[in-house]
N, C-alpha and C positions, 0 to 999 in steps of 0.2 A: 504494500500500500504506500503511495507517495504521500509526502507531507501535507499536501493540500487536502486530500481526502481524509487523512488522519485527523486534521483539525476539524473538518466538517462533520466527522463522526461524533464530535463532542460539542460543537457550537453551531448555532443556526446558520451563520455565514461568516466569512472573513472580511474584516474591515481594512480596506486599502487606504493609504494616506491621500492627501490632497495635492494641490498645485505647489510646485517648488518655486518657480520663478515669481509667482504672485507674492509669496511671502518675502522673498529676497528684495523685491522692488518696494514692498511696504517698509523695509528697513532703510530705504533711501538710496539703494544702488541702482544704477542704470545697466540694463542688460541688452542694449541696442548694439548687438555684435553678432557676427556669424556663428559664434559659439554659444550664444544665448546664455542660459544659466550655467553652462559648463565653463564659462570664463571665470567663474568664482573658484573653480578648482585650482586655478593659477593665482588669482588675486587675493582670495580670502576664503580658504576652505572651512575655516571655523564657522562662518555664516551658514554654510550648507549643513554642518552638523547641528547647529542650533535649530534649523528648520526641522530636521529629522526628529530632534528631541521634542519639539512642540507637537508633532503629530503622535509620537508615542504617548505623551502626556494626555492627548485628546482621546486616546483609545485605539490607535491604529495597530493592526496585527501584521500589516504588510507594508514595508518601506520600499520605495523605488529609488534606485541610485540616481545621481545627478549626471548620468551619462547619455541622456536622450540625444543630445547633439554632440556628444564627445566621441565622434568616430576618429579613426586614425587619419583618413584623408581630410577631415574637417580641421584637425589641429595643424596638419601640414599646410593647408590653405591659409590658416591663421598665422603662419610663420614659425611653427615649432617643428622639431625633428621627430622622427618616428619613435625614438626611444622615450622622448618626453611625452609624446602622445600616449604611449602604452602606460607610462608611469601615472599620468593623470587619470586614465581610465581605472587603473587599479586603486588609485586614491579614492575615487568615487565609491567603490565598494567598501574600502576600509572605513570611510567616514560613516556610512550607514550602519555597518556592522559594529563599529565602535559605539555609536549612539545606542544601538539595540542592546549590546552586551552590558553597558553601564546601566541602562534603564532596568534591564531584567535582574541584574544583581541586586538592585535596591527596591525592586517591586515588592510591596507589602503583601499582596494577596495574589499569588500565582494561580489560584483556583478559578478565578473569574474570567481569565483570558488566556489565550495560548501564548507561548513564547513567540514573539514577532519574527517574521521571515524577512529576508532581504532579497529583493529581486533586482537583477542587473538590467537596467533599461537599455534596450537596443532600438533606437529610433529608426524610422524608415529612411530610405535614401532621400526622400523629399526633405527631411529635416536638415540633411547635409547641404542641400541646395539653398536653404535659408531664404526661400522666396514664397513660402506658403504652399508649396506643392503637395504637402501632406494632406491638404484639404481639397486637392484637385486630382492628383494622380496622373498628371500630364507628363510623365517621363517613362521611358522604356529602356531596359538594359537586358543584356543576355543573362542566362542563368549563372554562368561563371562570374560575370561582373557583380551580380548580387551577392553571390557566395563569397567572393574575394573582399567585398566591401564589409559584410557583416561578420564573417567568420573570425577574424582576429580579435574583434571586440568581445565576442562571446567567450573566446578562450581566456582573455585577460580578466574578464569579470568573474568567471568561474574559478580561475586560478587564484583570484584574490579573496575568495570565500563566499560568493553569493550563493544563496540557497536555491535559486531558480533564475530563469531568464524571462523578461517581459518585453515582447515585441510590441511597440506602441505606435498608434496613429497610422496604421498601414492603410494606404488609400487604394491599392489595387491588388487583385488576386495573384497575378504572376509573381509579385515580390513575396507575398505571403507563402506561396508554394515553396519558393526557394528557402525561406526562413524555416519552414517546417521540415524540409529535406535536410537542412543543416543540423537540426536537432537530432537526427538519426546518428550523427557523429558523437553525440553525448548521451548515450543510453542511460536511463534512470534519472536524468535531470528533469525536474518539473519545468514546464514553460507555459506562458500565457501569451496568446496572440490576439491583439485587439485592433480592429479596423476603425477608421474614421468613417462616418456616415453622412450622407447628404439629406436623407429623409428616413422614414420608417421602413423602407424596403431596400434601398440601394446604399452601397458604400460610396465613398467619395468619387471614385472613377465612373460611377454609374452602373457598375455590375451588381447583380442581384445578390443580396446578403445570403440568402438560402443556398445559392450555388456555392458561395465561398465556404459556408459551413460544411457542406457535403464534401467539397474538394479537400479541405484541410483535414477533415475527419478521416477521409480515406487513406491519408498518409500515415496516420496513427502515431505521430511522435509528439504532438502538442497536447498538454494536459487540459488547458482551458482556452476557450475562444470567447470573444466578446467585442465590445464597442468602447472606445474612449474618445475624449476631446470632441464630443458632439453635443448637440442640444439636448438637455434633459427631457424635453417633451416628446422626443422621438424614440426614447430608449425602450419603453415598455413593449412595443410591438417587435422590436429587434430581439429582445430577450426571448419572447415567445417563439420566434423563428429558430433561434439557436437551440432552445430546449426541445422543440418538436423534432429536431434532427437527432435527439438522444446523444448529444456530443459528449457532455461531461459538465463539470462546474462552469457556469457561465459568469463572465466577468463584465462589470459595467462601471465606468468612472467617467461621467460626462464633464464638460466644462460648464461655465455659468449660463450658457445660452447665447452669449455674445459671439461675434465673428472677428477673426483676426484680419486686420488691414495691414498688408505688407508695406503700403506706402508710408505709413507713419510708424510701422512696427509697434502697433498698439491694438487694443481691443475696442470694438465699437458695437453699437446695437443695444438691445434691451436684455437684461437678465431674466432668465426663466427658472432660476434655481431656488426661488422662494419656497419656504417650507420644505427644506431638503429631507427632513425626516419622513414626511408623507410621501415624497417622491421615492425615497429609498424603500419604503414599505410596499409601494406598488411594484417596484422592480423585484423585490424579494418575492412578492406574491406571484409574479410572472415566472419566477424560477431562477433569478440571479443568485449566485452564492459567493461571489466576490464583489463587494460594493464599496465605492469610494468616490473620489473626485479628481478632476484634472485642472486645467488652467482656470484661474479666477475663483477656485474654491479654496477654502482654508481650514484651519483647526476647528472653527465653529461648526462647519458642515460635517466634519469628520467626527466631532464629539456627538452630534445628533445621531449620526449613523451608528456609532459605538453604543450609545444608550439604547437604540432600537435593537441592536444585536443582543445586548444583555437581557432585555425584556423578552425577546423571542426565544432565547435559549432557555430562560427560566420556564417560560410557558411550555416549551417542548418537553422539558424534563418532567414537569408536573403532569402533563398529559400522557407521558410515556412514549411520545412520538420521536 
């Protein structure tokens, strides 16, 4: 039994953390850079650890490393050498694991929550392009190019102690397939593959989400499939689609409902994340078993999700379910 299913055997669902860049920017730091939040691995890694700590205190069971945009080609494009790139990727894992270990050592009641996991973030190729392509999927590479791009980062993250891999904001199926095939090289390592979506039926490229679920499921190497960094109001139907395919634990962690404007490198539009607890309850009722937040969500939203998890876990234990 992998660690995700082991936790779900004891708790109603797994609480993922929230946005990283959002919290760093609240502290007064500018992330207008091709490396986005990963630039803090170079400039101020302590800030990243502080954000991880804030999510642990809010009740998160799953921390995502600050490596979404920390690819080796991305660091090289930013003027760093390959050795430095690999070192910063490993640092992202060490910061999350260090925060987790310190928190767990001092945790007063280990019976009410699982020991938190650390997932190594592997952002899509569109994240490297730093032009919003993860919300469009308007790029195409060969299978080898995808594998050469993603493989080294996976190796570094796992080598630095991550418990699992999280493929994030994937906008097109062909890239997701190569990610799933890569995980065959790491047997026994849990992984989560989350697409970005344009509506309640299609991923960002316009491909049908149900087709994506079936295709990734047929490869058999990914533990959990889901949706991230998409409007909270379209999540419920997408969860049902994934569950109907009998895939496995479904993961959802939407953004605030705003959209990313690459022109100003900022978020625009209206929030739809209001009453996050009630939204999370709907996602859980639809079958989601890993629930958290992405861009523009923070510790307040994760605290609400963690409180819901606690209530549902107690209810399940009382009912014998």
